[in-house]
ROLUMFI-868486 format. One record per atom (N, C-alpha, C, O): x, y, z. Coordinates in steps of 0.02 Angstrom, whole numbers, padded with zeros to 5 digits, always signed. Each point is the difference from the previous one (the first is absolute). Layout:
N
XYZ/...
This chain:
142
+00042-00058+00000/-00042+00058+00000/+00045+00062+00000/+00049+00003+00037/-00066+00046-00078/+00041+00060-00005/-00019+00051+00055/-00049-00009+00036/+00090+00061-00031/-00009+00050+00053/-00068+00034-00004/-00033+00008+00051/+00012+00012-00110/-00065+00034-00008/-00057-00045+00023/-00047+00023+00032/+00051-00087-00048/-00053-00046+00020/-00001-00008+00076/-00054-00006+00030/+00112+00006+00001/+00003-00006+00073/-00028+00063+00033/-00035-00005+00050/+00050+00064-00078/-00030+00061+00027/-00076-00003-00008/-00037+00019+00046/+00013-00042-00103/-00073-00007-00011/-00030-00047+00052/-00055+00012+00025/+00091-00064-00009/-00023-00048+00050/-00007+00034+00069/-00049-00012+00036/+00097+00053-00018/-00002+00036+00064/-00059+00049+00001/-00034+00006+00051/+00023+00030-00106/-00056+00047-00004/-00066-00038+00007/-00045+00023+00034/+00040-00081-00067/-00061-00040+00005/-00012-00023+00072/-00057-00001+00023/+00110-00017+00012/-00007-00019+00071/-00027+00059+00041/-00045-00009+00041/+00073+00068-00053/-00025+00059+00036/-00073+00013-00016/-00040+00014+00045/+00022-00019-00108/-00070+00011-00019/-00046-00052+00031/-00057+00016+00019/+00080-00077-00014/-00041-00053+00030/-00007+00007+00075/-00055-00008+00027/+00109+00024+00007/+00001-00003+00074/-00010+00066+00036/-00023+00001+00057/+00038+00055-00090/-00006+00065+00032/-00073+00023-00005/-00025+00013-00055/-00008-00008+00112/-00071+00016+00000/-00016+00070+00026/-00057+00022-00004/+00106+00012+00031/-00013+00065+00032/+00066+00038+00003/+00046-00013-00039/-00042+00061+00085/+00062+00036+00012/+00039-00032+00056/-00028-00033+00044/+00093+00043-00045/+00043-00032+00050/+00052+00050+00023/+00025+00041-00039/-00009-00044+00102/+00054+00041+00028/+00056-00048+00018/-00008-00043+00043/+00065+00053-00076/+00058-00043+00012/+00059+00045+00018/+00005+00057-00022/+00039-00084+00063/+00060+00038+00017/+00044+00010-00061/-00005-00038-00049/+00047+00089+00051/+00046+00012-00055/+00047-00060-00010/+00018-00017-00056/+00001-00015+00111/+00046-00057-00004/-00034-00058-00036/+00031-00031-00043/-00093+00016+00061/-00037-00053-00032/-00009+00016-00075/+00008-00044-00042/-00024+00106+00028/-00009+00021-00070/+00065-00009-00040/-00001-00025-00056/+00056+00047+00085/+00065-00006-00034/+00018-00073-00012/+00020-00019-00055/-00026-00023+00106/+00016-00070-00007/-00046-00035-00050/+00022-00044-00037/-00085+00063+00035/-00047-00029-00048/+00022+00016-00071/-00001-00043-00044/+00022+00105+00034/+00025+00019-00067/+00061-00042-00018/+00006-00023-00057/+00039+00011+00104/+00059-00041-00013/-00020-00072-00017/+00029-00029-00046/-00077+00002+00081/-00024-00068-00015/-00031-00003-00070/+00012-00047-00037/-00050+00098+00020/-00031+00003-00066/+00052+00005-00056/-00005-00034-00050/+00055+00077+00060/+00052+00008-00051/+00038-00066-00009/+00014-00021-00056/+00001-00012+00112/+00035-00065-00005/-00043-00050-00038/+00024-00034-00045/-00088+00030+00063/-00045-00048-00033/-00006+00016-00075/+00006-00045-00042/-00018+00107+00026/-00011+00020-00070/+00061-00015-00043/-00005-00013-00060/+00064+00016+00091/+00061-00011-00038/+00026-00071+00005/+00056-00014-00021/-00095-00031+00049/+00018-00070+00001/+00049-00019+00054/+00028-00055-00002/-00016+00099+00050/+00044-00016+00057/-00044-00033+00053/-00017+00030+00051/-00001-00093-00064/-00050-00034+00040/+00019-00009+00073/-00041+00013+00044/+00102-00033-00031/+00021-00009+00070/-00001+00067+00036/-00022+00004+00057/+00046+00048-00089/-00001+00067+00030/-00072+00022+00013/-00014+00032+00051/-00032-00048-00095/-00070+00017+00010/-00029-00036+00060/-00036+00030+00040/+00053-00093-00032/-00024-00039+00057/+00027+00029+00065/-00038+00013+00046/+00103-00004-00043/+00031+00025+00061/-00026+00069+00019/-00014+00013+00058/+00006+00030-00108/-00023+00068+00014/-00075+00000+00018/-00020+00036+00045/-00020-00076-00079/-00071-00004+00016/-00010-00023+00072/-00043+00026+00035/+00082-00075-00015/-00006-00024+00070/+00023+00053+00049/-00026+00005+00055/+00076+00035-00073/+00022+00056+00043/-00055+00052+00006/-00011+00028+00054/-00025-00015-00109/-00056+00047+00003/-00054-00026+00046/-00026+00037+00043/+00009-00100-00050/-00052-00030+00041/+00019+00005+00074/-00041+00018+00042/+00103-00035-00026/+00022+00004+00070/-00003+00072+00025/-00023+00012+00056/+00046+00035-00096/-00001+00071+00020/-00071+00023+00011/-00015+00034+00049/-00030-00052-00094/-00070+00019+00006/-00031-00029+00063/-00033+00036+00037/+00043-00100-00025/-00029-00032+00059/+00028+00031+00064/-00037+00009+00049/+00101+00009-00048/+00029+00033+00058/-00032+00068+00012/-00011+00019+00057/-00004+00017-00111/-00029+00067+00008/-00074-00002+00017/-00025+00042+00037/-00011-00090-00064/-00073-00003+00010/-00020-00038+00062/-00050+00016+00032/+00088-00067-00015/-00019-00044+00055/+00061-00011+00046/+00026-00055+00004/-00005+00108+00030/+00060-00006+00043/-00009-00057+00050/-00053-00009+00031/+00106-00029-00024/-00004-00060+00043/+00056-00002+00051/+00025-00053+00018/-00004+00111+00006/+00051+00001+00052/+00071-00002-00028/+00013+00024-00055/+00031-00054+00093/+00072-00001-00014/+00018-00040-00062/+00007-00061+00005/+00000+00091-00061/+00025-00029-00063/-00019-00073-00010/+00043-00044-00002/-00106+00031-00006/-00021-00070-00011/+00022-00024-00069/+00015+00040-00045/-00013-00104+00037/+00019-00030-00064/-00056+00010-00050/-00057+00015+00018/+00074-00024-00081/-00051+00005-00053/-00054-00052+00011/-00060+00013-00009/+00079-00072+00029/-00049-00054+00013/-00050+00022+00053/-00060-00011-00008/+00084+00041+00062/-00045+00022+00053/-00043+00059-00023/-00059+00004+00018/+00087+00040-00058/-00039+00056-00026/-00057-00025-00044/-00057+00024+00005/+00071-00073-00047/-00052-00028-00044/-00053-00034+00043/-00060+00013-00009/+00081-00056+00053/-00047-00038+00041/-00043+00046+00044/-00060-00013+00008/+00089+00065+00019/-00036+00045+00045/-00041+00053-00035/-00036+00037+00033/+00042-00032-00098/-00037+00052-00037/-00073-00021-00009/-00018-00058+00008/-00025+00107-00023/-00071-00016-00013/-00014-00020-00072/-00058+00000-00021/+00109-00017-00017/-00009-00021-00069/-00041-00064-00003/-00001-00039+00048/-00032+00027-00104/-00039-00062-00007/+00047-00060+00000/+00059+00006-00018/-00085-00063+00038/+00041-00060+00008/+00032-00022-00066/+00057-00023+00000/-00093+00029-00056/+00029-00020-00064/+00062+00043-00016/+00050-00026-00025/-00055+00091+00038/+00056+00044-00014/+00058-00015+00048/+00058+00001-00020/-00074-00015+00083/+00053-00018+00047/+00037-00064-00023/+00061-00003+00005/-00099-00045-00029/+00030-00062-00025/+00047+00014-00059/+00055-00027-00003/-00078+00070-00042/+00041+00018-00058/+00063+00037+00023/+00054-00013-00026/-00061+00059+00073/+00057+00038+00024/+00051-00045+00034/+00061+00009-00008/-00084-00058+00046/+00047-00047+00032/+00037-00041-00053/+00059-00013+00007/-00094-00007-00060/+00033-00038-00054/+00053+00043-00034/+00055-00023-00015/-00072+00086+00001/+00048+00045-00031/+00058+00015+00047/+00057+00006-00022/-00071+00001+00086/+00053+00012+00050/+00048-00059+00002/+00061+00010+00002/-00088-00070-00002/+00042-00060+00001/+00042-00004-00064/+00059-00020+00003/-00087+00038-00060/+00038-00001-00062/+00056+00052+00004/+00058-00013-00018/-00075+00073+00041/+00050+00052+00009/+00055-00024+00047/+00059+00010-00015/-00078-00041+00070/+00050-00025+00048/+00046-00051-00031/+00059-00005+00019/-00084-00035-00066/+00043-00050-00032/+00056+00032-00040/+00051-00031-00012/-00060+00093-00008/+00052+00037-00036/+00042+00042+00048/+00060+00008-00011/-00090+00018+00062/+00035+00048+00045/+00037-00035+00056/+00055+00022+00018/-00082-00075+00008/+00030-00034+00058/+00026-00069-00022/-00029-00051+00016/+00083+00051-00053/+00030-00061-00026/+00055-00023+00047/+00049+00035+00011/-00058-00094+00018/+00050-00027+00046/+00062-00025-00036/+00056+00010+00024/-00065-00042-00080/+00055-00031-00037/+00000+00026-00072/-00023-00036-00045/+00049+00096+00032/-00002+00027-00068/+00034-00044-00053/-00021+00000-00057/+00072-00036+00076/+00035-00042-00048/-00042-00061-00020/+00012-00030-00052/-00060+00011+00094/-00042-00058-00015/-00055+00016-00050/-00031-00046-00026/+00018+00109+00013/-00056+00019-00044/+00021+00010-00073/-00043+00012-00042/+00107-00017+00027/+00023+00013-00068/-00033-00043-00054/-00019+00027-00052/+00010-00092+00062/-00031-00041-00054/-00070+00024-00019/-00018-00004-00058/-00021+00029+00106/-00067+00025-00015/+00002+00059-00049/-00044+00008-00041/+00096+00032+00047/+00006+00058-00044/+00019-00019-00071/-00009+00039-00046/+00036-00099+00037/+00021-00023-00066/-00056-00030-00042/+00009-00013-00059/-00068+00002+00089/-00056-00030-00037/-00030+00053-00045/-00026+00050+00025/+00028-00059-00091/-00026+00051-00046/-00074+00013+00012/-00042-00046-00002/+00025+00109+00013/-00069+00020+00006/-00032-00015+00067/-00050+00031+00017/+00076-00078+00020/-00031-00020+00063/-00007+00056+00050/-00056+00017+00020/+00111+00012-00001/-00001+00054+00049/-00033+00062-00029/-00039+00034+00034/+00053-00019-00097/-00028+00060-00031/-00076-00004-00005/-00035+00048+00015/+00009-00106-00036/-00073-00008-00006/-00033+00004+00069/-00052+00032+00008/+00082-00065+00041/-00027+00002+00067/+00001+00071+00028/-00050+00022+00029/+00105+00013-00038/+00006+00070+00024/-00051+00045-00035/-00031+00043+00032/+00021-00053-00097/-00049+00041-00036/-00070-00010+00028/-00037+00049+00009/+00019-00111+00004/-00066-00014+00028/-00007+00030+00070/-00053+00028+00017/+00104-00034+00023/-00002+00027+00069/+00000+00077-00002/-00031+00031+00043/+00066-00002-00090/+00000+00073-00006/-00070+00025-00016/-00023+00050+00027/-00010-00085-00072/-00069+00019-00018/-00046-00005+00061/-00041+00045+00012/+00048-00098+00026/-00039-00008+00061/+00017+00055+00051/-00044+00025+00035/+00108-00006-00032/+00022+00050+00048/-00029+00069-00014/-00023+00035+00045/+00024-00014-00109/-00026+00067-00015/-00076+00002+00009/-00028+00053+00015/-00004-00109-00026/-00073-00002+00013/-00013+00004+00076/-00042+00039+00022/+00077-00080+00016/-00010-00001+00073/+00016+00068+00030/-00033+00023+00046/+00085+00010-00072/+00018+00067+00022/-00060+00046-00006/-00017+00036+00047/-00016-00037-00104/-00058+00043-00011/-00059-00021+00043/-00038+00042+00025/+00029-00106-00016/-00055-00023+00043/+00009+00026+00071/-00048+00019+00033/+00110-00017-00009/+00014+00025+00067/-00011+00076+00001/-00035+00025+00044/+00064+00011-00090/-00004+00073+00001/-00072+00025-00009/-00018+00052+00028/-00021-00088-00066/-00068+00022-00015/-00053-00032+00045/-00060+00006-00014/+00081-00041+00066/-00048-00035+00043/-00037+00048+00046/-00053-00018+00026/+00078+00077-00015/-00030+00046+00048/-00007+00069-00032/+00040+00045+00014/-00092-00035-00056/-00007+00064-00035/-00016+00058+00046/-00034-00008+00051/+00058+00066-00070/-00017+00061+00035/-00055+00032-00041/+00009+00019-00057/-00067-00013+00088/-00059+00026-00037/-00016+00070+00022/-00047+00030-00025/
């Protein structure tokens, strides 16, 4: 998929999920733009990592939970619907598989499989940018 098609996909997500006006922090807005740019340009892993950072930042700002809770606790403790929580936990676990690698030298063969990692990352990036919008647009300001 080319860059223009990916931007069209993001616009379609906004049109589908944005139902009202929203007030977001400048930080959330900036990070969201970074996630979108990464996704539109095919930087799938960067889109996933940044989208999850946006979600964590948003949950911290909207639903403070005390002393720097983990993303898992923020998701679980939020008032989001259970289906979205389940999706966020799956995306968090996928993100963690890239960010928290215990044995980096053991993962090299997986990277050598043609299309395997790229296809998986592309699918997860698509899920991430959708989940990001579902989270940001879950509480409209009317």
